[in-house]
C-alpha positions in Angstrom: 92.6 122.8 98.4 94.6 120.6 100.7 97.7 122.3 102.1 100.5 120.4 103.9 102.6 122.3 106.5 104.6 121.5 109.6 106.2 124.0 112.0 109.1 121.7 112.2 110.3 123.1 108.9 111.0 126.4 110.7 113.6 124.8 113.0 116.7 125.8 111.0 118.1 129.1 109.9 121.3 131.0 109.2 121.6 134.8 109.7 121.4 136.7 106.5 120.4 133.6 104.4 117.4 134.4 102.1 115.9 131.0 102.6 114.7 131.9 106.1 111.9 130.5 108.3 110.0 133.7 108.1 109.1 133.1 104.4 107.0 130.0 105.3 105.9 131.2 108.7 104.4 134.4 107.3 102.7 132.5 104.5 101.2 130.0 106.9 99.8 132.9 109.1 98.5 134.7 106.1 96.7 131.7 104.6 95.3 130.7 108.0 93.7 134.2 108.2 92.2 133.6 104.8 90.5 130.5 106.1 92.8 127.8 104.8 93.4 124.7 107.0 96.5 122.6 107.1 97.5 118.9 107.4 100.8 117.9 109.0 102.9 115.6 106.8 105.1 112.8 107.9 108.7 111.9 107.0 109.5 110.2 103.7 111.4 106.9 103.8 115.0 106.3 102.8 113.6 104.1 100.1 111.7 107.1 98.7 114.8 109.3 98.7 116.8 106.6 96.8 114.2 106.7 94.0 115.8 110.1 93.0 119.2 110.2 94.8 122.4 108.2 95.3 123.2 106.5 98.5 126.2 108.8 98.7 124.0 111.9 98.8 121.6 110.4 101.3 124.5 109.4 103.6 126.2 112.8 103.4 123.0 114.6 104.5 122.2 112.1 107.1 125.7 112.4 108.7 125.8 116.1 108.1 129.1 115.7 106.4 128.9 118.1 103.4 130.2 121.5 102.6 128.1 124.0 100.5 128.1 127.8 101.1 124.5 128.2 99.9 123.2 125.0 101.5 124.7 124.8 105.0 124.9 122.0 107.5 122.2 122.4 110.1 121.7 120.0 113.0 118.7 117.8 112.2 118.5 118.9 108.5 118.2 115.3 107.4 114.9 114.8 109.1 113.6 118.3 108.1 114.5 117.6 104.4 112.8 114.2 104.7 109.7 116.0 106.1 109.7 118.4 103.1 109.9 115.4 100.7 107.3 113.5 102.7 105.0 116.5 102.4 105.4 116.5 98.6 104.6 112.8 98.5 101.4 113.2 100.6 100.3 116.1 98.3 100.8 113.9 95.2 99.0 111.0 96.8 96.1 113.2 97.9 95.5 114.7 94.5 95.6 111.2 92.9 93.4 109.6 95.5 90.8 112.4 96.0 90.9 114.5 92.9 91.6 117.6 94.9 94.5 119.9 94.3 97.2 120.0 97.0 100.0 122.3 98.0 103.1 121.6 100.0 104.0 124.7 102.1 107.4 123.5 103.3 111.1 124.1 103.3 113.8 123.4 102.3 113.0 123.6 98.6 114.3 120.9 96.4 114.6 121.5 92.6 118.4 122.1 92.6 119.3 118.8 94.3 120.6 116.4 91.6 121.1 112.7 91.8 124.4 113.0 93.5 124.7 116.6 94.9 122.8 119.0 97.0 123.0 122.8 96.4 121.0 126.0 95.9 119.3 125.8 99.3 118.2 122.2 98.4 119.1 119.0 100.1 116.7 116.4 98.6 114.6 117.0 95.5 111.1 116.8 97.0 109.1 117.1 93.8 111.3 114.5 92.0 110.9 112.1 94.9 107.1 112.6 94.9 106.8 112.1 91.2 108.8 108.9 91.2 106.7 107.6 94.1 103.5 108.5 92.2 104.6 106.2 89.4 103.5 103.4 91.6 100.0 104.6 90.7 100.2 106.3 87.4 102.4 106.1 84.3 103.2 109.5 82.9 104.1 112.5 85.0 104.9 116.1 84.0 106.6 118.8 86.1 106.0 122.4 85.4 108.6 124.6 87.1 108.1 128.4 87.1 110.7 129.2 89.7 113.0 132.0 88.5 116.0 129.6 88.6 116.4 126.5 86.4 115.7 123.3 88.3 118.9 121.6 87.3 118.4 118.9 89.9 115.0 117.9 88.5 116.4 117.8 85.0 119.3 115.7 86.1 117.0 113.2 87.7 114.4 113.1 84.9 116.5 113.4 81.8 115.8 110.6 79.2 113.0 109.0 81.3 110.3 108.3 78.7 107.4 108.6 81.1 108.5 112.0 82.6 108.4 115.4 81.1 110.1 118.5 82.7 109.1 122.1 81.6 111.0 125.0 83.1 110.6 128.8 82.6 113.6 130.6 84.2 115.7 133.7 84.1 118.9 133.4 82.2 121.7 134.2 82.8 121.2 133.3 86.5 122.2 130.6 89.0 122.8 127.7 88.3 123.6 128.6 84.7 121.9 125.5 83.2 118.7 125.1 81.2 120.0 127.1 78.2 118.3 124.8 75.7 115.8 121.9 75.7 117.1 118.4 75.9 115.0 115.4 74.9 112.2 115.3 77.6 113.4 118.4 79.4 111.9 121.6 77.8 113.7 124.7 78.8 112.6 128.3 78.2 115.4 130.7 79.3 114.1 134.2 79.7 115.8 137.6 79.9 115.4 139.8 82.9 113.4 142.2 80.8 110.7 139.6 80.1 107.2 141.1 80.8 104.4 139.3 82.6 102.5 139.1 79.3 105.5 137.6 77.6 106.0 135.1 80.4 102.4 133.9 80.2 102.7 133.6 76.4 105.8 131.4 76.8 104.1 129.4 79.5 101.1 128.8 77.2 103.4 127.5 74.5 105.1 125.1 77.0 101.7 123.9 78.4 100.6 122.9 74.9 103.6 120.6 74.8 102.7 119.2 78.2 99.2 118.5 76.9 100.6 116.7 73.9 102.6 114.5 76.3 99.3 113.6 78.0 100.4 113.3 81.7 98.4 111.3 84.2 99.7 113.7 86.9 100.8 117.3 86.9 103.4 118.4 89.4 104.3 122.0 89.9 107.6 123.4 91.2 106.0 126.7 92.4 108.7 129.3 92.8 107.8 132.9 93.4 111.2 134.5 93.0 110.1 135.6 89.5 108.1 138.3 91.3 109.1 141.9 90.5 110.1 142.7 94.1 112.1 139.6 94.8 115.5 140.6 96.3 117.7 138.0 94.6 116.3 137.9 91.0 115.3 140.3 88.2 112.1 139.1 86.5 109.0 141.3 86.6 105.9 139.2 87.4 103.0 140.8 89.2 100.8 139.4 91.9 98.0 138.8 89.3 100.4 136.9 87.1 100.5 134.1 89.6 96.7 133.9 89.7 96.8 133.6 85.9 99.4 130.9 86.1 97.2 129.0 88.5 94.2 129.4 86.1 96.3 128.0 83.2 97.4 125.0 85.2 93.8 124.3 86.4 92.5 124.5 82.9 94.6 121.4 82.0 92.1 119.4 84.1 94.8 117.0 85.4 95.4 115.8 89.0 97.7 118.5 90.2 99.9 119.1 93.2 102.3 122.0 93.9 105.5 122.2 95.9 107.0 125.5 97.2 110.4 126.2 95.8 111.8 129.8 95.9 110.4 133.2 96.7 112.0 135.6 99.0 110.1 138.9 99.0 107.9 140.2 101.8 104.9 139.6 99.4 105.5 135.9 99.2 102.3 135.1 101.2 100.2 137.2 98.7 102.0 135.7 95.7 101.1 132.2 96.9 97.5 133.2 97.8 96.9 134.5 94.3 98.3 131.3 92.8 96.0 129.2 95.0 93.0 131.3 94.0 93.9 130.7 90.3 94.1 127.0 90.9 90.7 126.9 92.5 88.9 128.9 89.8 
């Protein structure tokens, strides 16, 4: 398992904000103790950002001239967001070139960033950028998103693209209020807060059957762990072992596969990610 990480992603924070440096720092320290090693990613290019986003969004982040309560302006956030997207690209390229699974342990997350707008803690949509870059090498790409929130940004970027498939399991009602129904190549499974781990896995299995029918050359995963039962900002009920089973199910598809960290704000995030990685490696 190749893991990409840079301590530069820890260089921004806001008091009280759930998307804090500690969530990634603690995971890095935990995985290092478990024997994992890490590669440092590089910045993505502006050309890569423009695969998924408008010039207007790129320039507003670059100039730090935007206003969003959940997604604040931080000095240097442009390069940090480019680093997160660059990490996703390197994870995608590694799994395609080497046949080894890869994980991007970076922040900020990305799946709420649409073509034209940032939001939901996300500045650029790292997984969308990486998938569109990967289409230089492969034709069909599928994204599986198990973050507790719907990836409205990824859907906005991929909607009606014939060679892209987006699958999302997410709590509803919940921010951002989208993903209430499937739309063409975007398959949405809104789940009530009372959904059990067993029900969640059953729905995921149904969705993965549709992914298999699509026949992707590359499988990309928006790995969000805020569906965990102790997450402080959501209400789903997944257990640690649920994430290991999610990893197993994705590994069983036998596709080149890379994952990008999205949400997950509990103290148990390091263990959630560890269980997921174990499942991917089985």
